[in-house]
C-alpha positions in Angstrom: 15.3 26.2 31.9 17.2 24.1 34.4 17.4 25.6 37.9 20.3 28.0 38.0 21.8 26.6 41.2 22.3 23.0 40.1 25.2 21.3 41.8 28.5 22.3 40.2 31.0 19.4 40.1 34.5 20.2 41.2 35.8 17.7 38.6 35.2 17.3 34.9 32.7 14.8 33.6 33.9 12.1 31.2 33.7 12.9 27.5 34.7 11.2 24.2 37.2 14.0 23.8 39.6 11.7 25.7 40.3 8.9 23.2 41.6 6.7 26.1 38.3 6.8 27.8 35.4 4.3 27.7 33.2 7.3 26.6 35.2 7.3 23.3 34.8 3.5 23.0 31.1 3.9 23.5 30.8 6.6 20.8 32.8 4.7 18.1 31.8 1.1 18.9 29.0 0.6 21.4 26.4 3.0 20.2 26.6 2.1 16.5 26.0 -1.6 17.5 23.0 -0.6 19.6 21.5 1.3 16.7 22.2 -1.4 14.2 20.5 -4.0 16.4 17.4 -1.8 16.6 17.3 -1.4 12.9 17.5 -5.2 12.6 14.6 -5.7 15.1 12.4 -3.2 13.3 13.3 -4.8 9.9 12.1 -8.2 11.2 8.8 -6.7 12.2 8.5 -4.9 8.9 9.1 -8.1 7.0 6.3 -9.8 8.9 4.0 -6.9 8.2 4.8 -7.0 4.5 3.7 -10.6 4.4 0.3 -9.8 5.8 -0.9 -6.8 3.9 -3.8 -4.8 5.4 -4.5 -1.1 5.8 -3.2 -1.1 9.4 -0.2 -3.3 8.6 0.7 -1.2 5.6 0.5 2.0 7.7 2.7 0.5 10.4 5.1 -0.7 7.8 5.6 2.8 6.4 6.1 4.2 9.9 8.7 1.4 10.5 10.6 2.4 7.4 10.7 6.0 8.6 12.0 5.0 12.0 14.8 3.0 10.3 15.6 6.0 8.2 15.8 8.2 11.3 18.0 5.7 13.2 20.3 5.4 10.2 20.6 9.1 10.1 21.5 9.1 13.8 24.2 6.5 13.2 25.6 8.6 10.4 25.6 11.6 12.6 27.6 9.7 15.3 30.2 8.7 12.8 30.5 12.2 11.3 30.6 14.1 14.6 27.4 16.1 13.9 25.8 18.5 16.3 23.2 17.3 18.8 19.9 18.9 17.9 16.8 19.6 20.0 14.4 16.8 20.6 11.0 17.3 18.9 8.0 17.6 21.1 6.6 14.1 20.7 3.9 14.0 23.5 6.2 12.1 25.9 7.8 13.2 29.1 11.3 14.8 29.4 11.7 16.8 26.2 12.1 20.3 27.5 14.7 19.4 30.1 17.0 18.0 27.5 16.5 20.9 25.1 17.0 23.5 27.7 20.1 21.9 29.0 21.5 21.4 25.5 21.1 25.1 24.8 23.3 26.0 27.8 26.4 24.2 26.3 28.9 26.1 24.2 28.4 25.4 20.5 31.8 23.6 20.3 30.7 21.1 22.9 27.4 20.2 21.3 28.9 17.6 19.0 28.8 13.9 19.6 32.6 13.7 20.2 32.8 16.7 22.5 29.6 16.5 24.6 29.8 15.3 28.1 29.2 11.5 28.0 26.4 11.3 30.6 24.3 13.9 28.8 25.0 12.4 25.3 24.2 8.9 26.4 20.9 9.8 28.0 20.1 12.1 25.1 20.6 9.2 22.6 18.0 7.1 24.3 15.5 9.9 24.7 16.1 10.9 21.0 15.5 7.3 20.0 12.2 7.2 22.0 11.0 10.3 20.0 11.1 8.3 16.7 8.6 5.8 18.2 6.6 8.2 20.3 5.8 10.3 17.2 4.1 7.4 15.4 0.6 5.9 15.6 1.5 2.2 15.5 4.9 2.0 17.3 4.2 4.0 20.5 4.3 0.9 22.8 7.1 -0.8 21.0 10.2 -1.6 23.0 13.0 -2.3 20.5 15.0 -4.1 23.2 12.4 -6.5 24.6 13.5 -9.5 22.6 17.1 -9.1 23.9 15.9 -8.8 27.4 13.7 -11.9 27.0 16.5 -14.0 25.6 18.7 -13.1 28.5 16.1 -14.1 31.0 15.3 -17.4 29.2 19.0 -18.3 28.9 19.5 -18.0 32.7 17.2 -20.9 33.7 19.8 -22.9 35.6 20.8 -20.0 37.9 17.1 -19.0 38.2 16.1 -22.4 39.4 19.0 -22.6 41.8 18.1 -19.3 43.4 14.4 -20.1 43.5 15.0 -23.3 45.4 17.5 -21.6 47.8 15.0 -18.9 48.6 12.0 -21.2 48.9 14.0 -23.3 51.4 14.9 -20.2 53.4 11.3 -19.1 53.5 10.2 -22.5 54.7 12.8 -22.4 57.5 12.2 -18.7 58.4 11.6 -19.4 62.1 14.9 -21.3 62.4 16.7 -18.7 60.3 15.6 -15.8 62.5 17.2 -17.3 65.7 19.9 -15.2 67.2 20.1 -12.8 64.2 21.5 -10.1 66.5 24.7 -12.1 66.9 27.6 -11.7 64.5 27.8 -14.4 61.9 24.3 -15.6 62.5 22.6 -17.8 59.9 20.4 -14.9 58.9 23.4 -12.7 58.3 25.1 -15.3 56.2 21.9 -15.8 54.2 21.6 -12.0 53.7 25.2 -11.7 52.5 24.6 -14.5 50.0 21.4 -12.9 48.7 22.8 -9.4 48.4 26.0 -10.6 46.7 23.8 -12.5 44.2 22.0 -9.2 43.6 25.3 -7.4 43.2 26.6 -9.8 40.6 23.1 -10.2 39.1 24.3 -9.3 35.6 26.2 -12.6 35.6 24.6 -16.0 35.5 27.5 -17.9 37.1 26.3 -18.3 40.7 28.5 -21.3 41.5 29.7 -19.6 44.7 26.1 -19.3 46.1 25.5 -21.8 48.8 22.2 -23.6 49.4 20.4 -21.7 52.1 19.3 -24.6 54.2 19.4 -23.9 57.9 21.6 -26.9 58.7 24.1 -25.7 56.1 24.1 -22.2 57.4 24.7 -23.5 60.9 27.8 -25.4 59.6 28.9 -22.2 58.0 28.8 -20.1 61.1 32.2 -21.2 62.1 33.7 -20.4 58.7 31.3 -17.8 57.6 33.8 -14.9 57.6 36.3 -16.9 55.6 33.6 -18.0 53.1 32.3 -14.4 52.7 35.8 -13.1 52.3 36.4 -15.6 49.4 33.2 -14.4 47.7 34.0 -10.8 48.3 37.6 -10.8 47.0 36.5 -8.9 43.8 34.6 -6.3 45.7 36.7 -3.2 45.8 34.5 -1.2 48.2 32.5 -3.4 50.5 29.9 -1.8 52.9 27.6 -4.8 53.1 28.3 -5.4 56.8 27.3 -1.7 57.4 24.1 -2.3 55.4 23.4 -5.4 57.6 24.0 -3.5 60.8 21.6 -0.7 59.5 18.9 -3.2 58.6 19.0 -4.7 62.1 17.9 -1.3 63.5 14.7 -1.4 61.3 11.4 -3.0 62.2 8.7 -3.5 59.5 10.5 -0.9 57.4 10.6 0.1 53.7 13.4 -0.6 51.2 13.5 1.0 47.7 15.3 -0.5 44.7 16.2 1.8 41.8 16.3 -0.8 39.1 18.8 -1.4 36.4 18.6 -4.4 34.0 15.6 -6.5 33.2 15.8 -10.2 32.9 18.1 -12.1 35.2 19.3 -9.0 37.1 15.7 -8.0 37.9 15.1 -11.6 39.0 17.9 -11.2 41.6 16.4 -7.9 42.7 13.1 -9.7 43.3 15.0 -12.5 45.1 16.6 -10.0 47.5 13.3 -8.2 48.0 11.5 -11.4 48.8 14.2 -12.5 51.2 13.9 -9.2 53.1 10.1 -9.3 53.4 9.7 -13.0 53.9 12.7 -14.0 56.0 13.7 -11.0 58.1 11.8 -9.0 60.7 13.3 -5.8 59.3 11.4 -5.0 56.1 7.6 -5.0 55.3 7.6 -3.2 51.9 9.9 -3.0 48.9 9.3 -0.3 46.3 10.8 -0.8 42.8 11.6 2.1 40.5 11.5 1.3 36.8 12.3 3.5 33.8 9.7 5.4 31.8 11.1 4.7 28.3 13.3 2.0 26.7 16.6 2.9 28.3 20.2 1.8 27.9 19.1 -1.3 26.1 18.1 -3.5 29.0 16.7 -1.4 31.8 13.5 -2.4 33.5 10.2 -1.0 32.2 6.9 -1.5 34.0 5.9 -4.2 31.6 9.2 -6.0 32.1 8.5 -6.1 35.9 5.1 -7.9 35.6 6.2 -10.0 32.7 9.2 -11.4 34.7 6.9 -12.6 37.4 4.2 -14.0 35.1 6.9 -15.9 33.2 7.7 -17.9 36.4 4.1 -19.2 36.3 4.3 -20.3 32.7 5.7 -23.9 32.9 6.8 -23.8 29.3 8.7 -20.6 29.4 12.0 -21.7 31.0 11.5 -25.4 30.2 11.6 -24.8 26.4 14.9 -22.9 26.7 16.8 -24.8 29.4 20.2 -26.3 28.4 19.2 -29.4 30.5 15.6 -30.5 31.1 13.9 -29.0 34.1 12.4 -31.5 36.5 8.9 -31.2 38.1 10.6 -30.0 41.3 12.3 -27.2 39.3 9.1 -26.1 37.7 7.3 -26.3 41.1 10.0 -24.1 42.6 9.5 -21.5 39.9 5.7 -21.4 40.1 5.8 -21.3 43.9 8.1 -18.3 43.7 6.0 -16.6 41.1 2.8 -17.2 43.1 4.4 -15.7 46.3 5.5 -12.6 44.4 2.0 -12.2 43.0 0.8 -12.2 46.6 3.4 -9.7 47.6 2.1 -7.4 44.8 -1.5 -7.9 45.9 -0.8 -7.2 49.5 1.5 -4.2 48.8 4.6 -5.8 50.1 6.0 -5.4 46.6 5.1 -2.1 44.9 6.1 -0.4 41.7 6.7 3.3 42.1 4.4 3.9 39.1 1.1 2.1 38.2 1.8 -1.4 36.8 0.0 -0.5 33.5 2.0 2.7 32.9 2.4 3.4 29.2 5.8 4.1 27.7 6.7 7.7 28.1 3.8 8.5 30.4 5.2 8.1 33.9 3.9 9.9 36.9 6.0 12.8 38.4 7.7 10.3 40.8 8.8 8.2 37.8 10.1 10.8 35.4 13.4 11.7 36.9 15.1 8.4 36.2 15.2 9.0 32.4 16.4 12.6 32.5 19.9 13.7 31.8 20.4 14.9 35.4 22.9 13.4 37.8 21.4 12.5 41.2 23.2 15.4 42.9 20.5 17.5 41.2 17.7 15.5 42.6 17.0 17.9 45.6 16.6 20.8 43.1 15.0 19.1 40.1 12.7 16.5 41.7 12.0 17.4 45.4 8.8 15.4 45.5 10.7 12.2 44.5 13.4 12.9 47.1 10.7 13.4 49.7 9.2 10.0 48.8 12.6 8.4 48.9 13.2 9.8 52.4 10.3 7.7 53.6 12.5 4.7 52.8 14.8 3.1 55.4 17.3 2.1 52.6 17.5 3.0 49.0 19.4 0.5 46.8 20.7 1.9 43.5 21.5 -0.9 41.1 24.0 -1.0 38.3 26.6 1.1 36.6 24.6 4.0 35.2 22.9 4.7 38.6 26.4 4.7 40.2 27.6 7.1 37.5 24.7 9.4 38.2 25.1 9.2 42.0 28.6 10.7 41.7 28.0 12.9 38.7 30.0 10.8 36.2 32.9 12.9 37.2 36.6 12.2 37.1 37.0 12.0 40.8 40.4 10.9 42.3 39.6 7.2 43.2 40.2 7.9 46.9 37.5 10.6 47.1 35.0 9.6 49.8 31.7 8.4 48.3 29.8 10.7 50.6 31.8 13.7 49.3 31.1 12.7 45.7 27.3 12.5 46.4 27.2 16.3 46.8 23.9 17.7 48.0 22.4 14.1 48.0 24.7 13.1 50.9 22.9 12.6 54.2 19.4 13.0 52.7 18.7 9.3 52.2 20.3 6.0 53.3 22.1 4.8 50.1 23.5 1.4 49.1 24.9 1.3 45.6 25.3 -2.2 44.1 27.5 -1.8 41.1 29.9 -3.8 39.0 32.5 -1.6 37.2 31.5 -1.0 33.6 32.7 2.6 33.2 35.7 4.7 34.2 33.7 6.5 36.9 34.7 5.5 40.5 35.5 6.8 43.9 35.6 5.6 47.5 38.7 3.3 47.1 41.5 2.9 49.6 44.9 4.3 48.8 46.9 2.1 46.5 44.0 0.1 45.1 43.9 2.0 41.8 47.7 1.6 41.3 47.6 -2.1 42.1 44.7 -2.8 39.7 46.2 -0.8 36.9 49.1 -3.3 36.9 47.1 -6.5 37.6 44.0 -5.9 35.5 44.3 -2.8 33.3 40.6 -3.1 32.2 39.3 -3.2 35.8 37.2 -0.1 35.4 35.1 -1.4 32.6 35.3 -5.2 32.6 32.3 -5.8 35.0 34.5 -8.2 37.0 
């Protein structure tokens, strides 16, 4: 059973009960599309299997048909407001925590339209995993991989642009480091560019990103504040200067990144990590935290992490999908970046929090928590060993919308609630930077009047990602 003294939120969590909420939109529109896409992906594999009959292929085909049937039943249950049922013990991690927690809810709240949204959404992906984990031939199948790969391939222009910018910064590291203590230094401007690229990493339009040549950064010193203000005008809560001031107090430190999306966003995470270890004196090690099972469609799995780096070394990967032909210089920039990241992995400057060859559903204790239903306020009670490890870090960067929702319990906080207050028991235990674009209702930490202004100017501001 969950620990009896889990953090009790002072505000209600979001639920599809509110038909004006994004939780309701998720239930009636988003989840059915996700499930339909998985059925389509499995059907494509099944079709290929049927064309190449063999005892193994025939067995996998039958399992594939069963998975499709199970997913179709789940889709039916969503549409007919069925009860959430216990997850079967399938040999993978994180079964009992869901089932124990589910049993604590009143019966009337255990339906898809009445369950709290955070639990229901996490449960959906863990339940999906059980359909694959219970098979012989589909245990290592990620139904979302092709979607993640296509997103990565389609981002070649922005990827080349960032690769060249970072490679240039690494080459000019000695010049870049000069006078970094002074406000508006070239290194500070470069950091702001890199971390904003990582913030907006789920978009491929990086037209605002400058080229990080030292001479250009020098020119920007005079207008750096104005340039950064232009880029930051869509940031509703901006603590990046505080993050920079904190980093300047660190020497050969450690930064952790709790990952969100694979593909291009992971690429921007790696770009930021490389900048920190290659261009600054502050950071010597970056630890990346992936998910243990296919999660929220596009989240990073251990395989996604190594695959993203290997793809940079494959000259045909991006070249065959670029909208405009890649030049030899473009390909050299990508392969140079990939080779450097391989060296970072070999030296330990880049490190995954679980072994690189971790199988789906088999994460070590330090990797299990991220695919539970728990909010991060419960981390001290539920995963003290993970929290102890994170406390070794000088800065923990939480990426994306779900991590933000979990940081503040996915609760309906007044928008002016201080972020530190909403963190609950997690506040003060680790140094946190949350990089999140708004894709759900959950939010806090805003100044007075911001919510009212945005409700008039951009009514979808909470969920648009802008």
